[in-house]
N, C-alpha and C positions, 0 to 999 in steps of 0.2 A: 521449362518456358524459355529457354536461350533459342528454342526455333521457331518459335512462333513471331508473328506479325500481323499489324492490322488487317482486318476481314478474315482470318483464320476463324474454321468452323471447331470447337472443342468439345467432345463429350466428357460429363463427369458423372461419375457414381459414388455411391458411397463410400466414404471414408478417404475421398481422394482431396488433395491440397489444390485450390484454383490457382493455374498458373500465369493468369494475366487478369484485368479487370474486363469483363465478358458481359454483353447483354443478353438475359434470356431469351432463347428464342423459343423454346418449347420445355415442358417440365413434367416430371412426374405429380400429384397431387400432393403430396408428401415433401418434396423438395424444400431443403432447408439448408442454412450457411450458418456457422459460428462465426459471429463476427467481434467474440470477446475481445480480440487483440487490437481491433479498430475504434470499438466505441463502449467496451466494457460491459457490455451486455452479457448476460450469462444464460439467458434463454436462445437456443437457437431462431433464427429469424425465415420465416416461411418466403419461399421464390415463386414467382409467378411471371408470365411474359407482358405483363400490363404495367405502364408506369403510373404508381400511387402515390408520389410525392415529388414536388420541385428541388427536394434536398436529396443530392445522390446518396448518402449516407441512410436516408430513409425509404426511398423507392424500393419497392418489391421487385424489380426486373434488372437489378445487376447484382454480381458477384465480383467480389475484389479479391486483387492479388494476395496469396499468402493465407487467405481464410480457409476453413476446413468445411467440407461437406458431410456431416453426422448421418446424415437421412436421405434418400429420394435419389433421383437422378436429373441430369439436364442436358442441354444442347445449346450452346452459347456462342455467339460471335466476339473475337476480340475487338474491343475499343480502345485500350488503351495497354501498351507494354512499357516495363524499364522505368524510368525516371518519371513517366507521365500518370504513371496508375497513383493511386491514392496512396498507398503505401510509400511510393517514389516520392510525392511531394512531400510527404510529412516528413522523410528522411532528409529531402533538400531543406527543408524550412528548419529543422534541426541544426543542420552544418553551419545553416546562415545566421544563425542567433548567436549575438556575441556574450561570450562569458561574464558574469560579474565581477569583478574584484573581492577577492574573500576577505572578511572584517579582521582575521588576523594579518592578513598583508598589509590592510590600510593601517593597522595600528603597527605594526613593526616599521612600515614606511614613516607614519608620524614620529615614531620615537629615533628614527636615525636622523630625521628632519632638525630634531630639537637637539640629539646629543652632538651632532655634525657641527650645528650653529654654534653651539657651546665650546666646543673644542676650537674651532677656526677662529673665533670672535679671541676667545682668551691666549690662543697662541700668536695672533698676529698682534695682539696688545701688548703682549710681553717681548715679543720681537722687537717692538718699537721701544719699549722702556729700556730693554737691555742696549740697543744701538745708543740710546740717549745718555745710558751713563757711560758710554765709550766703549763698551764691551767690541770685543773683534768680533768682526761679522759672521765670520764662521762658527764661533763659539755660541753667538746669539740663535744662528739657523739650527743649530742642533738643539739649543734650550727650547727653539719653538717645535721644534718636532718631539721634544718630551713632553711638551704641554700637550700637543694633540694625541700624542700616544697614548699618554695616561689618562686623557679623556675617554677615549674610544675603547669601549669594553670589546676588546678583540675575540672572545671568546664565547659572545653572544650567539653568534649563528651556528656553531656546533651546540652549544646550548638548548636554542630552539629545537634544530632538527633534530637533536637524540630525545629530546622531551616529546616531541611529535610522535617519534617514531617507538617510542617505548608505549606510548600510549593507544596507538594504532596495532601495536603488538598484543595490547590488553584486549582491546575492542575486537580484534579478530577470535579470542576465544570466546566473545558472546557473538558470535556467528557475524559479525559485521566486518565485512573487507572495504578498507581505505583506500581508493585509488589516489588520492590527492591530499597528501600530508596537511595542508592546510586545512582541508575539510573537518578536520577532528576539532578543531576548536569553533570553526563555524557552526558547526550542529549545536555545540554548547552555547552560541550566541542566539540561537534560533528562537524567532518569538511568534512565528506562524507555520504552521504545518498544514501544508495543501495536499491532502490524501487520495489517492486513487480509492476506491471501493473494491472492486472486483479484484480478488487474489493478494490483496493488501490488509483490508480491513476484513475482508472474507475469504472464505478458504478455498474460492472459486470451483466448487464441487457441489452439484446440486445433492441434495440430501433429503431423504424423507425425514421433516421434522415431527410431524404429528399424524396421528392417522383416527379415523370416525368409524364407529358400527355399534351395532345395539348389545347392549351389557345384559345383565341378569334380569334385570327389571324392563327389559325392551325398551329402554332410553339411550338415545343417542347421546355420546359422550366425548370430547377430545381427550386423545390418550397420548402421552409423550413415547418418543422413540430410542430415548437414551442418545440423541445427538446434541451437539455442543448447544443449538438453539435453546434446548431445556437444561443446559448445563448438566448433561449425561444422566438425567431422570428419566425412568423408564416405568410408565403405569400400564401398558396394554397386559391384555392377559393371553399369553402365548396358547392357552387351552381351549379358547374361545373357538365356538364351531362358526359363528359368525367372522370372525378375525380368520380363521381357516381359509373360508371362501374367499374372503377379500385378498388374501396372500395369492392364492391361486389364481385369481381375475388379474392382478397384478403382473403375475409372471407369466401365464399364458396370452395375455393380450398384450404382447408387447415382443418386438423385433430385434432387441438389442441383446448382445452377446458380450461374454469376456474373451480378452486375449490374455490366457493365463500361463503362456510358456514364453522363455525366452532360449534363443539359440546360444550355446555353449561354443566358444571362439575354440576351444582346444580339441574338443571332440566332433563337433559339428553337429550333436544332438541336441534337441529340445528337453528343456528341464522344465519341470512345473515349480512356479513361482507361489509361495505362501499366500495365500488371501488378504492378510494384512501383516504391517510391522508397526513397530513404534519408533518414532524418530524424536530424539533430543532437538530441544529449540535451544538458544542462542539465550534464555533468560533464564534456564533450568528444568524447563517445564516439558512434559512430552507430549506429543500429540500422536496418535493413532490413525494411520494410514492404511487405504485399501490399494493393495500392490496389483493386484488383476485391472488392466484397463478396459472399461466399458467400450464397445463399439458399436454406435449408433446415435441416438437422440439422448441430449443430457438428462432430460426428465425422465425416460425410459432407464437408462443407467443408473440414477438414482433409485429407482425401484428394483432393479435386480441387487445392487448392493445392499438393499435392507432386506430384500427375501432371501439370498443366500444363507447367512446365518440363522434367519427366522423359520426357513424351510426345514433344517437340521433340527433345531429344537423343536418345533411344533408337530411337524410330520415325519420325523426321521428320513427325509428325502436327503439325498447326497449333495445334492446341486440344482440349479436350473434346469440343465441339461436333461438330467435324470427325469424329475417332471414333465420336460416337454416331449421326450421320448416315448414315455409312457399315455400321452396325452397328444396323439399326434394332430396336426391342424388340417382341417377340410376344408375351410375356405375363409377369408378373409377382406374386409373393406378396410384399405388405409386410411390414416388419418389424414383430413384437409381441413384447410383454414374456415371454408365456407362451412363445411358439415358440422366440424369441431368435435366430431366423435371417430373411435374406431373400434371395429367390430372383429374378433375373432370367433370362428366354430371350430371346436374340437369333440374329437370321438375320446373312448375311454380306454383307448389300447394303442400299441405302435402300428398298429395296421388298419386303416379305415376301411378296407375292402370287407375285412373279415369281421370286423366289431358289429355285434347287433345290438349293443346296448345303445341308451337315448343320447344323442347328440347334446353338447352344451354349448350354448352361445354367451359369450363374454365381452362383454362391451366396456370402455371407459371413453372421458372426453370431458367438455368442460361440465362443471355441476348442473348448469341451467338447463341443458341439452340431455341431461341423466334423467334429472328430478322427474321432468315432465312426462317422461317414458315409462316410469315406475308406476305400478298399482300395488305392489306388495314389498316386504323387507324380509331380510333373513333374519330370523332371531338369534338369540345367544346360543342356543342348543341347535341349530342348524335348520328348526322348522320354519316355514313360510306362512307370514303373517300380513293381514292387509295394511294398508299404510291409511291412518286415521289423518283429520285436518290438521289435529295439533303436533304428530307425528311430521309432518310435510314443513308445518310452520319452524319445527324445531332443525328439519335438515338446511333450510334457508338461513336462519339465525346462525346457525355454527359454521356456514360457509361465511358468512360476511364478518363473523368473527375473525376468525384465520385469516380472510383475504385483508383485514384491517391492520394485522400485524406484518404485512409485506409476504405471506405465503401465497405461492401457486398453487391452486386448490383444483383436484381432479376428484370427479364421481366415478364410481363402479357399480356395474350391474351384472347380471345375468339370466340365463331364462334355459331349463330344459327342454329340449325340442323330439317329443316321443318318435322311437323309431320307425313306430307304423307309418308315419307320415313323412317323415325325413329319413329316408333309409341310405343305403351306401352309393347307391346309383340318383338321390336327388338332385336335381340340377339346380342348386344354389346359386344365386344372382343378386347384382345390386337393382335389378329393374331395368337398367339401360335398354338392355338388348331384348327387352319385351316392352318397351316404349311406355314404362312406369316409372314414375318419380320416385318409389319405395321398394326397396328387397322383396324376395318372393318368401319371405321366412318371418316371424313376429320378431317387431324391434319397436315396440309401444307407439305407432305410428297413429293410433286412435284416435288423438285430439286433430291431426292433421288432415285425416281421413274426413271428419265429421267437417273441418273448417273447407276443406275442399268441395263436401256436397252442398254445405250452404252457401259457398259462394257461386257456384254452376247453378244451384235453384235461384239465385237472386238475378242471375243473367250478367255477373260482373266475375268471371273465371280467374283462378288467381293466374300471375305471371310473375317471373324470377327477375333478379336484379337487372337484367339486359332488356327488359320487357317482352320476353318471350313467353308463350304459355306454356304454362306446367302439362307435363304430362300426368295423368290420371294416377293415384296411388295404386298399389297392389293389396288385394283385400287380405293376403296372407301375412300383412306386415301391422295389422292392428293391434294383436293382444300385447298386454302390458309386461313390462320385466319387473324383476325382482332387483330391489335396490340392497347392495352390500355396504358401501358405505362410502370413505372420501380419504383420501390422502393428501397432505400438505407437504409441499415442496419448498425449498429456500437454499439460496446458499448462504451457509450459516457464517456468523463472525466467527473471528479465531478466538480462542476461550480467554486469551492473555490481554485481546485488546482493550474490552472496558476498565478494567485495570491501569492500563499502558494511559488510555485517553484520562481519565481521574487523576493519574499522577501528572500528566501535562497541565490539566487544571491548576493543580495544587502549585505547579511550577511558573504559572502564570503563562502558560504558552495556548496560542489559539490554535483550533484544530478545524480545518474548513474540509470538507468533504467534496471532492471534484471529480465526479464521474459522468461517462456517457451513457448510462442507464436510465429506468424509467423516473420520473420524480417520486413516484409512490413507492416504489421500491427502494430507492435510495434513501426518501424520509423515513421509512418503517427499519432500514439499518442502523440510520444514524441514531435514532431514540434508542435501538438495541446497544450500541456501543458506548454512549453518551455523550455524542457531538451534538445532538439536540437533547433538551430536557424540558424545554418549555414548548409552550403552545406556538403558532405561527399566526399571522394575520388572519390565514382562511379559516382557521381552528376557531378562534375568537369570535369571527362573525358567525359562522356555525352555532357555535354555543349560544351568542345573542339571539339568534334567530329561534333556536330550538326552545330558550328559557324566554322568548316573546321581550327579551329585554331593550330596553331603549335608553339613551343618554341621559342619565339622572337616577336612574333606578339602581338600588342595592346591589344588585347582582350583574349589572353591564359592567363589562370589560372593554375598554378602550383597542382597537384592532391594530390603531396606529401606535401603541405600545410595546405590542409584541417583540419578545427578544429575540424570536428564531424566525427564519425565512429558507423556504426551499424555492430557489431562483432557477427556473429551467432555462434552457439554452435559447429558446424560441423569444425571451423576453429581455434577454441584455444582445448589445452589439458594440462590434469594435470601436463605433465613432459615438457611443453612448458619454455624455459629460460628465466631468468629473463629480458634479452634485449629486448624479444617480448611482454613481458606483461608490461615492461616499457614504450615501444612505444605506445601501447595500452592505458594505464593508464594517459598518458601525456597530451592526447587529453583533451580538455575543457568541450566536449559534447561527452558522450559515453551511447551507448543502446548495452547492451547484450542481445541476441534472442536467441531461441530454446536452453536454456540453462538446464541442467540436475542438480538434488540437489548438486552433486558432486562438479560440476562447479562452483554452486554459492557460496560453501565453498570456494574453490578455490580463487575465485575472492574477497570475502571478506579477506582472509590471504593477498593475493598481496597487497591489499590498506591498510591495516595495515602494511604491511612491509614497505611501502612507507612513514610510519608516520602518517597515517591519523586515527582518531578517529573514528569508522565507526559503524552506526546505519542501521539495516535493517529492512526493513519492509515486510511484508509477512501475508497470510490466508491461504494458502495452507499444507499439510504435506509435500510438496516438497519445503518449506521452512524452517521449522524447524532447520535442521543442521546448514545453515547460521545463524540464529537468536540466535543459541546458540554461536557460534563461534565469533560474532560480539561483539564489546564494550557495545553496548545495543540493545536488540533485540525487536521489537515492533509488536505485533500480532494486528489482526483485531478483535474487540469484537463481531462483526454481523456474519461475514460470515469466521471467524478464526475456524479452527477444535480445538480439545481438545489438540492433540499432540502440535500444533503451540503456543497454549495459554500457555501451562505448560513449553516450552522451553523458553517463552521471559520474558523479564524485565518489560514490560511495554504493557498496552492495550489500543488501541484505540476504547473506547466503541461505536463511531458512524461512526469507518471507514473510516474517513475523514483524509486526506494527510495534510489538512490544520493543523489539530490540532497539529501536530508534530512542526508545526513553532511555535504555542503558547508554546508549551512544551520548544524549544531550548530558547526562551525568557526568560523563568522561570527558567532554568537552568542558562543560563549565569547571571539571577539576583541572583540567591542563591550563585553563585561564588564569585560575587563582595560582598553580605552581609555576607559569611563568613568571606571573608578577613577582612571586618570591624570589626565583632566579634572577631576574632584571634587578630586583631591590639590592642582592646580595653583591651582584656583580657590580653594579654604582658604588657601594658603600667603599671601594677600594679607590675610587677615583680621587677623593680628597687626598688620604694616605700618600698617593702616587704624585699629585700634583704638588703638594706643599713642601717636599725636598726641595724642588726647583726653583719655589718661590724663595725659600730661605737662602738657597744659594746664590740667587739674582738679587735678593734684596738686603741680607745681611750677611754678606761674604761669607757663609759658613761651607766648610767642605761638602762635596756632593754625596748623598748618602745613598741614591739611587741612580743607576745608569739606565740609559734607555732600552738596552738589551736586558737589563734586571726587568725591567717592568713587563717587557713581553714574557720574560719566563714565566714571572708572576701571574699574569692574565691567563697564559695559553696552558700554563702548568700546573699550578696549586689552586689557582682560583675556579678551572672548568670543571674538576671532579666534585667538589662540593654544591656548585652552581648545579649541575645535572642531576645529583643526589635529590634535589628538591621535585622533581619528577617523580618520586615513589612516595611523596607526601598523600596520605589518605585523606578522603574528602570529609569536608566540615558538616556537622550534623544538619544543617540547615540549608545545604547546596541544592537540592530541589524543591525548598520551600520558598526560594527568594525569586522575585520576578526576573525574568530576563532583563540582560544589564543594559542600559541605554547607551548606544555607541557614541552619543554625543557627550556625554558626561563621564560614564565610567570608561575611561581608555585605559589601555595597557599600562602607560607611564601617565601618572597624573601629578599636580602638583604636590600633593600630599604625600606622594610616593619618592619625588625627588628631594623635598625638606629632609623627610626621614634618612634618605640613602646619603643625603652630602651634608646636611645641618646638624643630623643627630649622631648617627651611626659613625659616618664619615669621619667626622670631627674628634668623636671620642677615639677611633682607630688611628688617627693621625697623632694624637696627643700621647696613645700609648706607644705608638713607633718611635716620636721623638726623644720618649723616656727611656725606652730600651735603648736606644741607638745612643743616647747620652750616657747611660749607666756602664754600658759594654765597654765604649771607648775610655771611660773613667777607669774600670778595672785595668784596661790595657796601658795606663799612664796618660790618656789623654782629657783633661777635666773639662767641664763646659765652658768655663773660663778663657780657653785660649780657641774654642772653636769659631765665635763672632769675631770676623774679620778676619778670617784663617783662611781664605778659599783654595779649592785646590787649584794645583797649576795648569800651567798650559794643558798637558793632558787631561785636565778636568777629573783628575782622581786623586782622592786623598791620599797622602804620601809624601806631597813634594815639598811640604813645608818642613819647619824646624822642627827635628824630633826629641822628645821628653823621653827619661826614663826613671825608673826607681829603683833604689838598690836596697836588699835586705839591712837595716839599721841604717842606712844613710839618710841623704835627702835629696830633693830635687836638684840637679845641677844642668848647665847648657853645655852641650858639645856642640865644638865649632870644629871647623877644618883646619 
């Protein structure tokens, strides 16, 4: 990319990283890009050479620097390079965003102002009083310094630093790395978490969550696949013949493959990786990860990750490569966004030229494109049976049900092509070379053939979306296909996230989802993890329409009272008034979808305007400006980009949202412990000030020197103050609401009264009592202390000395 300049032509293939912002000149029908680092969308986005949207992030004819090409190829023109690219502008936005002062920084600054004011006022006051009483100016100056030194907790800086460091060390064991020590406490003060969806709340790994096929009663049912979406529950039957066919179709009608080797640096040889491993997370739970890397489309990658262990269990096949080798491909029609299906034709051996068995057509695509082409279905025993109207209605119902849960549904079908007609030398074609609009083999195009004939007979021939006349369909494409089933895919939520979100609710922390993904997907995941739990305004309007309820009816629900809201990016703007922002942010359940980096920045700013301490999580470059703006930015350690990690104050080493909750608990604990440490440190102020007061007002000897006060503060007091950092959390620490920064300060009036007027006075009285008792034991009774100050050296011992003899009496010794 360093060698590119504007106007250069770049060729991209499957697996390439886009080296600059490109405008697509021409591309293959299956060309797509992975924009998850920019927009948070898990699904690859189709690309073509036509502008489809005014928004550069939405249009289909642009590819952006840093994104990947999981499938297809294209030729593009370089239109932006370096800092002018979309990622470059986002990085510049992050660098230009000012960081906010942390809450603990504000609290310590507030405390320093208070204690400094007290120390200076007392010091100057007593300096003036000392001079008024005729004391020597040097003596009075030293007295003032003593008063100031006694008031200032010299060990506070070390105590705070050590407390924060110890907590940061504990958090590291929970997979949270702290870059900014003050961020430890900030997380505990958090009242609002703006979380990204992809990779934070979800695993950023497309997964087959559910499958549908005909069971023993020839009824379609949704079966779970032991994914985190179904909490590890598996209900599909690995011995079902219908499931076997569905498995074969998803593996063979698929261009994705595994990268399963790594190069050993010592030997230079390729070493086979294990298929999966178990990784420990910061909250003590473990997560199972696929080690083999799928190369290709994310949806197809999800299918082969599901198929690999299922093939071993169900069919005794070692892996997907073995199945593909035994069923060589003969012909294929790649997936494209217009047709919304993909076709592969396979023989039943590894050599198509010699194989005389029937060819098998496998097809997958959007369910509505598959359903209409199927006239039969595969029963659980492998037999072929006709589709009834009831069965077809159930197909549609189950598709809608899975789609409503935020799942991406794909349909699968097949067809045996007899060798007598479709032999080894049969010229399979998609029809274009024969000037036909359909292929020259069965593809369930019967309804289209009939529609074309009726349109032609009526004198209004069919046209394509560009207004061109459609070519006639091929007669061979008419026979119907055999429906095998459906697969529902999802980027599943992390298992620990729902519990973590529930804990946030208990702790009074508002969790807001801010994502660039589609509103429907974001809403479904939000309900799954507990960020949304009530109906939105649109849901209530629909429910009222379904129930035919109007205002005043018993079952009417007022949409304006909806507690949940899903706000898409196109409905919010940077210059929107505070009233509208307040109306959105007053909802207790909020999801922002299809948001741009600038909008994320504005959302964080308005949350802070309302008084929230805001934590922002993210992994993509698009999240970095908001991370910098937030009170505390939290980046993902595994999926996070370098730009994001650089902008963050804290890094989740396991990318687990649940680790944030553990960090909140530690942050609250450190605030409590800092209050204890400061209270302990301040209690010594009165015992240290009072000897100076007695010396200047009562003419007593000087019990404490300035150096001795420093020795006490920096020596004996520091270790007990630091030990407060090891205090365990109170039982209700995660049941309390977030602290109100305006009221619940680090140093409050209550703490000052406790430290100075209660504990401080008791310590001072105890200190004076011990001082007088010890002096009395050494021959200096209290009666001689008053009015008998230290001499010019200000140290006790310059006055007349008294002694006591065994069996004798007090006598005065004179020179």
